[in-house]
PyMOL Python script that loads the backbone (N, CA, C, O; Angstrom):
from pymol import cmd

cmd.read_pdbstr("""\
ATOM      1  N   UNK A   1       1.016  -1.129  -0.358  1.00  0.00           N
ATOM      2  CA  UNK A   1       0.087   0.029  -0.017  1.00  0.00           C
ATOM      3  C   UNK A   1       0.869   1.216   0.111  1.00  0.00           C
ATOM      4  O   UNK A   1       1.674   1.347   1.033  1.00  0.00           O
ATOM      5  N   UNK A   2       0.662   2.175  -0.846  1.00  0.00           N
ATOM      6  CA  UNK A   2       1.221   3.460  -0.884  1.00  0.00           C
ATOM      7  C   UNK A   2       2.686   3.498  -1.466  1.00  0.00           C
ATOM      8  O   UNK A   2       3.468   4.445  -1.381  1.00  0.00           O
ATOM      9  N   UNK A   3       2.915   2.200  -2.113  1.00  0.00           N
ATOM     10  CA  UNK A   3       4.384   1.728  -2.304  1.00  0.00           C
ATOM     11  C   UNK A   3       5.373   1.655  -1.374  1.00  0.00           C
ATOM     12  O   UNK A   3       6.561   1.545  -1.677  1.00  0.00           O
ATOM     13  N   UNK A   4       4.944   1.711  -0.217  1.00  0.00           N
ATOM     14  CA  UNK A   4       6.337   1.472   0.920  1.00  0.00           C
ATOM     15  C   UNK A   4       6.302  -0.097   1.059  1.00  0.00           C
ATOM     16  O   UNK A   4       5.278  -0.778   1.006  1.00  0.00           O
ATOM     17  N   UNK A   5       7.517  -0.534   1.236  1.00  0.00           N
ATOM     18  CA  UNK A   5       7.788  -2.205   1.725  1.00  0.00           C
ATOM     19  C   UNK A   5       7.093  -2.420   2.889  1.00  0.00           C
ATOM     20  O   UNK A   5       7.036  -1.611   3.814  1.00  0.00           O
ATOM     21  N   UNK A   6       6.523  -3.578   2.858  1.00  0.00           N
ATOM     22  CA  UNK A   6       5.654  -4.171   4.224  1.00  0.00           C
ATOM     23  C   UNK A   6       6.618  -4.102   5.283  1.00  0.00           C
ATOM     24  O   UNK A   6       7.790  -4.477   5.290  1.00  0.00           O
ATOM     25  N   UNK A   7       5.828  -3.480   6.305  1.00  0.00           N
ATOM     26  CA  UNK A   7       6.420  -3.415   7.531  1.00  0.00           C
ATOM     27  C   UNK A   7       7.030  -1.914   7.872  1.00  0.00           C
ATOM     28  O   UNK A   7       7.356  -1.548   9.001  1.00  0.00           O
ATOM     29  N   UNK A   8       7.112  -1.175   6.745  1.00  0.00           N
ATOM     30  CA  UNK A   8       7.585   0.235   7.040  1.00  0.00           C
ATOM     31  C   UNK A   8       7.243   0.685   8.221  1.00  0.00           C
ATOM     32  O   UNK A   8       8.121   0.928   9.049  1.00  0.00           O
ATOM     33  N   UNK A   9       5.756   0.897   8.538  1.00  0.00           N
ATOM     34  CA  UNK A   9       5.089   1.486   9.622  1.00  0.00           C
ATOM     35  C   UNK A   9       5.024   0.451  10.514  1.00  0.00           C
ATOM     36  O   UNK A   9       5.564   0.460  11.620  1.00  0.00           O
ATOM     37  N   UNK A  10       4.390  -0.417  10.066  1.00  0.00           N
ATOM     38  CA  UNK A  10       3.712  -1.406  11.288  1.00  0.00           C
ATOM     39  C   UNK A  10       4.787  -2.186  11.808  1.00  0.00           C
ATOM     40  O   UNK A  10       4.471  -3.137  12.523  1.00  0.00           O
ATOM     41  N   UNK A  11       5.818  -2.002  11.621  1.00  0.00           N
ATOM     42  CA  UNK A  11       7.033  -3.207  12.255  1.00  0.00           C
ATOM     43  C   UNK A  11       7.728  -2.152  13.106  1.00  0.00           C
ATOM     44  O   UNK A  11       8.756  -2.585  13.627  1.00  0.00           O
ATOM     45  N   UNK A  12       7.404  -0.724  13.420  1.00  0.00           N
ATOM     46  CA  UNK A  12       7.897   0.187  14.139  1.00  0.00           C
ATOM     47  C   UNK A  12       7.485  -0.292  15.608  1.00  0.00           C
ATOM     48  O   UNK A  12       6.273  -0.421  15.786  1.00  0.00           O
ATOM     49  N   UNK A  13       8.392  -0.591  16.762  1.00  0.00           N
ATOM     50  CA  UNK A  13       8.415  -0.927  17.905  1.00  0.00           C
ATOM     51  C   UNK A  13       7.747   0.239  18.714  1.00  0.00           C
ATOM     52  O   UNK A  13       8.257   1.334  18.476  1.00  0.00           O
ATOM     53  N   UNK A  14       6.900   0.243  19.458  1.00  0.00           N
ATOM     54  CA  UNK A  14       6.101   1.072  20.247  1.00  0.00           C
ATOM     55  C   UNK A  14       5.144   1.895  19.473  1.00  0.00           C
ATOM     56  O   UNK A  14       4.480   2.751  20.057  1.00  0.00           O
ATOM     57  N   UNK A  15       5.028   1.699  18.221  1.00  0.00           N
ATOM     58  CA  UNK A  15       3.985   2.569  17.613  1.00  0.00           C
ATOM     59  C   UNK A  15       2.920   1.804  17.333  1.00  0.00           C
ATOM     60  O   UNK A  15       2.861   0.837  16.574  1.00  0.00           O
ATOM     61  N   UNK A  16       1.655   2.542  18.322  1.00  0.00           N
ATOM     62  CA  UNK A  16       0.296   1.892  18.134  1.00  0.00           C
ATOM     63  C   UNK A  16      -0.370   2.134  16.705  1.00  0.00           C
ATOM     64  O   UNK A  16       0.280   2.566  15.753  1.00  0.00           O
ATOM     65  N   UNK A  17      -1.616   1.843  16.649  1.00  0.00           N
ATOM     66  CA  UNK A  17      -2.031   1.740  15.558  1.00  0.00           C
ATOM     67  C   UNK A  17      -2.843   3.190  15.013  1.00  0.00           C
ATOM     68  O   UNK A  17      -3.262   3.332  13.864  1.00  0.00           O
ATOM     69  N   UNK A  18      -2.948   4.124  16.015  1.00  0.00           N
ATOM     70  CA  UNK A  18      -3.344   5.462  15.779  1.00  0.00           C
ATOM     71  C   UNK A  18      -2.132   6.323  15.120  1.00  0.00           C
ATOM     72  O   UNK A  18      -2.283   7.165  14.235  1.00  0.00           O
ATOM     73  N   UNK A  19      -0.957   5.966  15.696  1.00  0.00           N
ATOM     74  CA  UNK A  19       0.147   6.474  15.165  1.00  0.00           C
ATOM     75  C   UNK A  19       0.563   6.051  14.055  1.00  0.00           C
ATOM     76  O   UNK A  19       1.109   6.827  13.270  1.00  0.00           O
ATOM     77  N   UNK A  20       0.399   4.824  13.788  1.00  0.00           N
ATOM     78  CA  UNK A  20       0.723   4.434  12.291  1.00  0.00           C
ATOM     79  C   UNK A  20      -0.001   5.079  11.318  1.00  0.00           C
ATOM     80  O   UNK A  20       0.544   5.476  10.287  1.00  0.00           O
ATOM     81  N   UNK A  21      -1.320   5.244  11.565  1.00  0.00           N
ATOM     82  CA  UNK A  21      -2.116   5.873  10.689  1.00  0.00           C
ATOM     83  C   UNK A  21      -2.061   6.976  10.472  1.00  0.00           C
ATOM     84  O   UNK A  21      -2.525   7.497   9.457  1.00  0.00           O
ATOM     85  N   UNK A  22      -1.341   7.705  11.598  1.00  0.00           N
ATOM     86  CA  UNK A  22      -0.883   9.438  11.335  1.00  0.00           C
ATOM     87  C   UNK A  22       0.212   9.331  10.878  1.00  0.00           C
ATOM     88  O   UNK A  22       0.594  10.406  10.414  1.00  0.00           O
ATOM     89  N   UNK A  23       1.170   8.260  10.745  1.00  0.00           N
ATOM     90  CA  UNK A  23       2.140   8.426   9.939  1.00  0.00           C
ATOM     91  C   UNK A  23       2.207   8.221   8.784  1.00  0.00           C
ATOM     92  O   UNK A  23       2.973   8.722   7.960  1.00  0.00           O
ATOM     93  N   UNK A  24       1.336   7.401   8.639  1.00  0.00           N
ATOM     94  CA  UNK A  24       1.040   6.991   6.873  1.00  0.00           C
ATOM     95  C   UNK A  24       0.029   8.231   6.426  1.00  0.00           C
ATOM     96  O   UNK A  24       0.154   8.473   5.226  1.00  0.00           O
ATOM     97  N   UNK A  25      -0.796   8.948   6.996  1.00  0.00           N
ATOM     98  CA  UNK A  25      -1.315   9.954   6.563  1.00  0.00           C
ATOM     99  C   UNK A  25      -0.572  11.125   6.393  1.00  0.00           C
ATOM    100  O   UNK A  25      -0.678  11.693   5.306  1.00  0.00           O
ATOM    101  N   UNK A  26       0.187  11.617   7.280  1.00  0.00           N
ATOM    102  CA  UNK A  26       1.307  12.359   6.943  1.00  0.00           C
ATOM    103  C   UNK A  26       2.328  12.518   6.110  1.00  0.00           C
ATOM    104  O   UNK A  26       2.890  13.569   5.800  1.00  0.00           O
ATOM    105  N   UNK A  27       2.680  10.766   5.546  1.00  0.00           N
ATOM    106  CA  UNK A  27       3.661  10.526   4.648  1.00  0.00           C
ATOM    107  C   UNK A  27       3.193  11.201   3.224  1.00  0.00           C
ATOM    108  O   UNK A  27       2.020  11.495   2.996  1.00  0.00           O
ATOM    109  N   UNK A  28       4.295  11.410   2.281  1.00  0.00           N
ATOM    110  CA  UNK A  28       3.769  10.990   0.989  1.00  0.00           C
ATOM    111  C   UNK A  28       4.336   9.838  -0.045  1.00  0.00           C
ATOM    112  O   UNK A  28       5.442   9.299   0.009  1.00  0.00           O
ATOM    113  N   UNK A  29       3.445   9.642  -0.853  1.00  0.00           N
ATOM    114  CA  UNK A  29       3.498   8.260  -1.263  1.00  0.00           C
ATOM    115  C   UNK A  29       5.014   8.522  -2.359  1.00  0.00           C
ATOM    116  O   UNK A  29       5.230   9.570  -2.968  1.00  0.00           O
ATOM    117  N   UNK A  30       5.783   7.467  -2.384  1.00  0.00           N
ATOM    118  CA  UNK A  30       6.967   7.875  -3.029  1.00  0.00           C
ATOM    119  C   UNK A  30       6.924   7.970  -4.738  1.00  0.00           C
ATOM    120  O   UNK A  30       7.781   8.573  -5.384  1.00  0.00           O
ATOM    121  N   UNK A  31       6.183   7.518  -5.120  1.00  0.00           N
ATOM    122  CA  UNK A  31       5.602   7.589  -6.562  1.00  0.00           C
ATOM    123  C   UNK A  31       5.091   9.097  -7.121  1.00  0.00           C
ATOM    124  O   UNK A  31       5.265   9.566  -8.246  1.00  0.00           O
ATOM    125  N   UNK A  32       4.298   9.796  -5.791  1.00  0.00           N
ATOM    126  CA  UNK A  32       4.001  11.079  -6.256  1.00  0.00           C
ATOM    127  C   UNK A  32       4.981  11.863  -5.700  1.00  0.00           C
ATOM    128  O   UNK A  32       4.804  12.942  -6.264  1.00  0.00           O
ATOM    129  N   UNK A  33       5.875  11.989  -4.967  1.00  0.00           N
ATOM    130  CA  UNK A  33       7.181  12.752  -4.933  1.00  0.00           C
ATOM    131  C   UNK A  33       7.818  12.453  -5.945  1.00  0.00           C
ATOM    132  O   UNK A  33       8.108  13.480  -6.558  1.00  0.00           O
ATOM    133  N   UNK A  34       8.213  11.484  -6.470  1.00  0.00           N
ATOM    134  CA  UNK A  34       9.340  11.580  -7.666  1.00  0.00           C
ATOM    135  C   UNK A  34       8.378  12.080  -8.914  1.00  0.00           C
ATOM    136  O   UNK A  34       8.944  12.972  -9.545  1.00  0.00           O
ATOM    137  N   UNK A  35       7.422  11.834  -9.298  1.00  0.00           N
ATOM    138  CA  UNK A  35       6.466  12.642 -10.386  1.00  0.00           C
ATOM    139  C   UNK A  35       6.550  13.941 -10.178  1.00  0.00           C
ATOM    140  O   UNK A  35       6.683  14.788 -11.061  1.00  0.00           O
ATOM    141  N   UNK A  36       6.465  14.161  -8.863  1.00  0.00           N
ATOM    142  CA  UNK A  36       6.133  15.944  -8.694  1.00  0.00           C
ATOM    143  C   UNK A  36       7.814  16.581  -8.803  1.00  0.00           C
ATOM    144  O   UNK A  36       7.911  17.749  -9.182  1.00  0.00           O
ATOM    145  N   UNK A  37       8.801  15.995  -8.550  1.00  0.00           N
ATOM    146  CA  UNK A  37      10.217  16.431  -8.891  1.00  0.00           C
ATOM    147  C   UNK A  37      10.494  16.691 -10.330  1.00  0.00           C
ATOM    148  O   UNK A  37      10.949  17.697 -10.874  1.00  0.00           O
ATOM    149  N   UNK A  38       9.951  15.069 -11.023  1.00  0.00           N
ATOM    150  CA  UNK A  38       9.954  15.516 -12.402  1.00  0.00           C
ATOM    151  C   UNK A  38       9.324  16.619 -13.089  1.00  0.00           C
ATOM    152  O   UNK A  38       9.877  17.150 -14.052  1.00  0.00           O
ATOM    153  N   UNK A  39       8.401  16.931 -12.732  1.00  0.00           N
ATOM    154  CA  UNK A  39       7.241  17.954 -13.159  1.00  0.00           C
ATOM    155  C   UNK A  39       7.960  19.446 -12.901  1.00  0.00           C
ATOM    156  O   UNK A  39       8.147  20.313 -13.755  1.00  0.00           O
ATOM    157  N   UNK A  40       8.273  19.492 -11.625  1.00  0.00           N
ATOM    158  CA  UNK A  40       8.840  20.736 -11.383  1.00  0.00           C
ATOM    159  C   UNK A  40      10.226  21.192 -11.120  1.00  0.00           C
ATOM    160  O   UNK A  40      10.504  22.305 -10.674  1.00  0.00           O
ATOM    161  N   UNK A  41      11.099  20.244 -11.430  1.00  0.00           N
ATOM    162  CA  UNK A  41      12.569  20.792 -11.447  1.00  0.00           C
ATOM    163  C   UNK A  41      12.929  21.068 -13.069  1.00  0.00           C
ATOM    164  O   UNK A  41      12.388  20.337 -13.899  1.00  0.00           O
ATOM    165  N   UNK A  42      13.688  21.947 -13.437  1.00  0.00           N
ATOM    166  CA  UNK A  42      14.205  22.253 -14.429  1.00  0.00           C
ATOM    167  C   UNK A  42      15.278  21.177 -15.264  1.00  0.00           C
ATOM    168  O   UNK A  42      16.260  20.641 -14.750  1.00  0.00           O
ATOM    169  N   UNK A  43      14.931  21.054 -16.341  1.00  0.00           N
ATOM    170  CA  UNK A  43      16.217  19.965 -16.696  1.00  0.00           C
ATOM    171  C   UNK A  43      17.351  20.450 -16.998  1.00  0.00           C
ATOM    172  O   UNK A  43      17.339  21.557 -17.535  1.00  0.00           O
ATOM    173  N   UNK A  44      18.494  19.871 -16.784  1.00  0.00           N
ATOM    174  CA  UNK A  44      19.972  20.299 -16.800  1.00  0.00           C
ATOM    175  C   UNK A  44      20.041  20.002 -18.243  1.00  0.00           C
ATOM    176  O   UNK A  44      19.744  18.873 -18.633  1.00  0.00           O
ATOM    177  N   UNK A  45      20.439  20.997 -19.134  1.00  0.00           N
ATOM    178  CA  UNK A  45      20.503  20.947 -20.526  1.00  0.00           C
ATOM    179  C   UNK A  45      21.903  20.192 -20.968  1.00  0.00           C
ATOM    180  O   UNK A  45      22.047  20.008 -22.177  1.00  0.00           O
ATOM    181  N   UNK A  46      23.055  19.695 -19.987  1.00  0.00           N
ATOM    182  CA  UNK A  46      24.075  19.047 -20.544  1.00  0.00           C
ATOM    183  C   UNK A  46      24.158  17.805 -19.907  1.00  0.00           C
ATOM    184  O   UNK A  46      25.188  17.136 -19.827  1.00  0.00           O
ATOM    185  N   UNK A  47      22.782  17.425 -19.340  1.00  0.00           N
ATOM    186  CA  UNK A  47      22.740  15.949 -18.629  1.00  0.00           C
ATOM    187  C   UNK A  47      21.965  14.880 -19.678  1.00  0.00           C
ATOM    188  O   UNK A  47      20.939  15.136 -20.309  1.00  0.00           O
ATOM    189  N   UNK A  48      22.610  13.803 -19.696  1.00  0.00           N
ATOM    190  CA  UNK A  48      22.296  12.798 -20.505  1.00  0.00           C
ATOM    191  C   UNK A  48      20.839  12.230 -20.082  1.00  0.00           C
ATOM    192  O   UNK A  48      19.807  12.117 -20.743  1.00  0.00           O
ATOM    193  N   UNK A  49      21.112  11.944 -18.857  1.00  0.00           N
ATOM    194  CA  UNK A  49      19.588  11.600 -18.205  1.00  0.00           C
ATOM    195  C   UNK A  49      18.419  12.352 -18.445  1.00  0.00           C
ATOM    196  O   UNK A  49      17.358  11.848 -18.814  1.00  0.00           O
ATOM    197  N   UNK A  50      18.659  13.918 -18.174  1.00  0.00           N
ATOM    198  CA  UNK A  50      17.549  14.449 -18.108  1.00  0.00           C
ATOM    199  C   UNK A  50      17.017  15.265 -19.264  1.00  0.00           C
ATOM    200  O   UNK A  50      16.255  16.223 -19.132  1.00  0.00           O
ATOM    201  N   UNK A  51      17.442  14.842 -20.308  1.00  0.00           N
ATOM    202  CA  UNK A  51      17.444  15.254 -21.497  1.00  0.00           C
ATOM    203  C   UNK A  51      16.531  14.136 -22.540  1.00  0.00           C
ATOM    204  O   UNK A  51      15.888  14.522 -23.517  1.00  0.00           O
ATOM    205  N   UNK A  52      16.627  12.797 -22.127  1.00  0.00           N
ATOM    206  CA  UNK A  52      16.237  11.936 -22.597  1.00  0.00           C
ATOM    207  C   UNK A  52      14.650  11.394 -21.968  1.00  0.00           C
ATOM    208  O   UNK A  52      14.561  11.211 -20.754  1.00  0.00           O
ATOM    209  N   UNK A  53      13.593  11.187 -22.745  1.00  0.00           N
ATOM    210  CA  UNK A  53      12.412  10.876 -22.373  1.00  0.00           C
ATOM    211  C   UNK A  53      12.396   9.575 -22.449  1.00  0.00           C
ATOM    212  O   UNK A  53      11.377   8.952 -22.150  1.00  0.00           O
TER     213      UNK A  53
END
""", "prot")
cmd.dss("prot")
cmd.show_as("cartoon", "prot")
cmd.util.cbc("prot")
cmd.orient("prot")
């Protein structure tokens, strides 16, 4: 769920269910963050990785 590895939040010792839900609710989905950076960051003209699509 949300692109996180299993246990990312639920395997945290001492973190109860309400705190787990809060942590997930306040987090950013990794795929969403990656796409936002792709859209908002200016391309570097001499970077091979940035100029190919």
